[in-house]
N, C-alpha and C positions, 0 to 999 in steps of 0.2 A: 426716813431713817427707821421708824417703827416697823414699816412694812418689810424692810430688808432684814431686820432682826427676827421678825415673825417667820419669814421664809427660811432663814437659816436654822431656826429652831425646828421647823417642820422637817427640813432636809435632814437635820441631825437625828430626829426621831425615826425617819424612814431608814436611815443607815444603821441605826443601833438596834432596830427591831429584829432583824435576822440574827444578830449576835445574841440577843436575849433569848430568842427562840431556841437557838442551838445550845445555849448554856442550860436552859430549862430542860431540854431533851436529855442532856447528860445526867441530870439529877433525878428525873422521873423514871420509875420502873417501866420496862417494856410492856406494852399492852399485848395480851394474849390473842386478841382478834382486832383487826383493823376496821374502824368505822367507815373509812373511805371505801375499802374493798367491799364491805357489807352493802353499801348503797349501790356500788357498781354491779355487784352480784345480782341484785333484783332488777336493775336496769337492763342488764344482759338478758335476763329471763323473760321479761315482758316484750323485749324487742327481737326475740329469736325469729328466724325465718322458717318457712315450710320446706324443710329439707331433710327430715329425719325418717328413718325406717321404723324406729321404735321410740315411743315417748312414755316416760313414767310419770304418773300423776297421783296426787294425794296430799297428805298433810306433812308436817315436819319430820315424821318418821320416814317418809319417802325421800325428801331432799337431803336428809342426814344419813340415810341408810342404804341408798342404791347409787353406786358409782357407775355411770355410763361407760367410762373408759374400760372397765373390766369387761363389759359386754362387747365393746368394739374389738377387743383383743381375743375374746373367747368364743364368740358365736361364729358359726359357719353356715351359710356364707356371711362374710363380714357385713355388719349393719352399722349405720350411723345412729347414735342414740342421744337423747336429751332428757334431763330431769326437770319436770314442770311441777315440782312440789312447792307448797306454800304453807305458812304457819296456820294451824287451826283450820285447814281447808275442809269444806264439806263437799261430798260428791253429788253434784247436781249438773244440769245441762250447761250452766254458765261456766263452771270450771272445766268440765269435760269438753265443752265446745272449743274453748281456747286451746286446750291441749291437743285435740284432734286436728285442729287447723295447722299444727306444726308438722304433721305427717306429710311426707313427700307423696304427692298423688301417684307418682310412678315408682314408689318404693314398696317395701313389704307391708307397710301400714299396720303396725302392731301397737296397741295401746295397753300398757300394763298399769292396772289400777290398784293402788294400795288401799286396803279396807281395814277399818277398825270400828269399834262402837261409836267413837267420836265422829266418824265420817258422816253420820246421818242425824246427829243431834241438831235441834233447832238453831242453836247459836253458831254451830259450824257451817250450816247451810247458808248463812248470810255471807260467807266468804269475804269478810272485811279486809283481810290482808291483801288478797289479790285485787279487790276493788280499789283499795287505797293506792296501790302502786300503779294501776292503770290510769289513775287521775294525773300522773306526772305528764307534763307536756313534752313535746318532741325535743325541745331545746334542752330541758333538764335531763332527759334520758341520754341525749348525745353527750352532754358534759359528764354525766356519771359514768357512762360507758368508756369514754375515750380519755378523759382527763383525770378522774379520780384514782385510777390505778397508779398514777405517777405522783400522787400527792400524799402517800401514806406517811411520809416523814412528819407531816403536819396534822396527824390524827389528833382529835380532841380528847381530852381526859375529863372525867367527872370525879368528884370526891369519892363516890362509891367504888369506882374502879381502883383507885389507890388504896382505899380502905380494905377491899377484898384481897388485893395483891399482897398487902402487908400482913394479912391474916393467913396467907398461904392458899387462898381460894382463887382458882383461875378457871375460866371457861375458854377453851381454845376452839377456834373455828377457822378452818382453812378453806377458802372459797375457790372453787373451780369455776371460774367465770364463764368458760365456754361450754360447760356441760350441765350447769345447774345443780351440781352436787356440792355439799358442804361437809367436809370431814370434821367431826367434832369430838371433843374430849373435855371432861370436867375433872378438876383436881380440888379436893379429894373426891374419888368416886364414891357414890352412895346409891345403890340400886333401889333404895326405898324412898329417896327424897321427893319424887314426883307423886307418890301415892296419895298423900293427904290432899294435894291440889286436885287430883282427879276425883277423889271421893266427894270433895266439896263441889266440884264442877258437875258431877253426875246428880248430886242432890238438888241442884238448881234447875235441872231439866225436867221434862215431863215423863221421865222414866220410859222413854220409848225411842226407837230408831224410826225416823220417817222415811221409809222406803216405799214410796207411792207409785201409782200407775204412771205418772209423768216420767219418773226416772227409768222405769222398766221400758216405757215406750221409746225413750231416747236411746237407750242401749240397743234396742231392736233396730232403730234407724241407723245407728253406727254400723251395726253388723250388716245391714242391707246394702250399705255403700262399700262393702268390702274391707272394713276395718276388723282385724283380728283382735279380740279382747281377752285379756288374761287378768284374773283377780288374784291378789296375793295379800295374805295377812302378815304384816311386817312383824318379826319377832320382838318381844319385849322381855323383861324379867318375868320369872314364873309368877311372882306375886301380882304383877300388873295384869298378866293374862287371867289369873284366877279372879281378880277384881272385875275385869271387863266381861268375863264369862258369866259371872254372877249377876252383873248388871244387865247384860243383853244377850244371854245365852240363846233364848228361844228365837229372838229376832235375827241374830247372826246365822243361826241354822236355817231359818226361813229364807233369808237372803241367799244363802248358798244353794238352797233347794231351787229357788227361782232361777238362779243363774245356770244351774245344771239343766233345768228344763229348756233353757234357751240354747243349750249346746255349748256353753262357754266354759272355759277352763278355770279351775280354782286351785291355787297352789298353797299348801299348808307347810309350816315348819315347826309344828308342835313337837315337843320332846327333844329338840336340838338345843345345844347349849351355846348361848352367845352372851357376851358381856355388855351390860347396859350401865352407863355412868349415872343414870337417874331413875332407872326402872322403865322409862318410856322410849329412850333413844339408844341406839347402838353406838359404842365407841368406834374409833376409826378402824382398828384392826378387825373388829367383829363385822363392821359394815363391809369391809373388803372381802372377808370370808363369806358373808351372806350373799354378796353380789356374785361371787364365783358360783356358789351353789344354786342361786336363783337362775343364773345364766344357763347352767347345766339342765335345770328342770324346764326352762323355757325352750331350750333346744329340742327337748323331747316333745313339748306341746306343739311346736310349730312344724315339726317334720312331716 
């Protein structure tokens, strides 16, 4: 008797849970970015295949700032592109090696590398984000890639999410799962909000960019196997650029000089106006415009 009562109670809970979830979703505010899609986004990125003519690589300014679909529509001849950017990524052989392996051996083999002062700081060169995602096992990656996009209705909420939304603060991120690009926007926009974090971050470093012989040697080897390399400094707010130039002006110029000596292309966007929602990252409309202008400049570089 007791067992039958217990079973009926469990069955009742199972039946009522979906109803409670649906009722809760009606009350809770809509999340500006889906946690399930975010996980799927990174799973797609580390499980991409070697089938691209052009790969973009670098930190969050790259994956939030360069839209591969713009390039696929705007470059002639048509190329297949992928964005292999990661948060706080450092430019070393580990990151660049994974990015270059995505290039189609029979394709155009173009590697576009996003450069900032942060790209060569000791903490960035640990590439913690990429390493952490690569630790996911194959089963987890398959689930995140194939099932998570269909589970967004069940996205989890945190108290801070609800608190920020109620205050009118939202961070939107639209994940392009198959291209590695995430269009982003912050409300309210504040082009100075990231400055204090960068100042604190720089102060904890050794006040130098580590661009050593190992990196230069690896770039040479990529060039020797027929990979075309283009460096680009992703636009930021004017205040952020001034901060980074003050922090790493000499070493940025030294790096550019070394790349020029190797016969590699360097693309600059100084003096052009783009909107940044935090001072470091381009908003969606500026990322779209920047991608168009970068595609035009790369067209010239690879002709």
